[in-house]
C-alpha positions, 0 to 999 in steps of 0.5 A: 918716821924717815922710812915712812917719808922715804917710802912715800917719796919713792911711791910718788916718784914712781907714780909720776913716772908711770912705773906702775898703775895703782888703785886704792886698797882697803888698807891705808897706805897700801896700793892694790896691783892691777889685774895684769900684775896680779896674774903675773904674781899669781903665776909665781906665788903658789896657792897656800902661801903668802909671797913677799917681794923686796921691791914694789910691783912684785919685783926683786927677791921673792920669799914664800911663807905659809900662813902665820897663826893669830899671835904668831910672827914671821920675819921673811926677808932680812932687809924687809919687803915692799909688795905682797900677795896672800894666797894662804886662805887666811887673813894676815897682817903685814907689820912695819917691824920684824917683831910684828910691832908698829904699823900694820896692814891687814891683807885678806886671802886673794889680795895682792898689794903692789906697794906696802911701804917697807915692811918686815914682819908677817903676823896672824890675824886678828 
């Protein structure tokens, strides 16, 4: 609960300060990045991978993973991640917990999300 509140406070503060432009995502609680930022993320995220960054807006340390099959679970970053770009060719789930439990966001292939809230696990879809 405290993580969710803190994540929302950080997002609101960043929006008020104009740190990044956002548009509503199809997933609740997530924000899709602007076209320019997606191009920058695409330049650093190879095709066939899902890339996650420890900071919002594709900032911080980057981790690259191959697609997680349905029922599978991966834990890409020790302290979690806050933005993601899916170039796997498969729909994936971004989970709140490292064991792929808790709230999740569905991210289609080709979708970049500049602020996912603090996430820890990546699971296959469905």
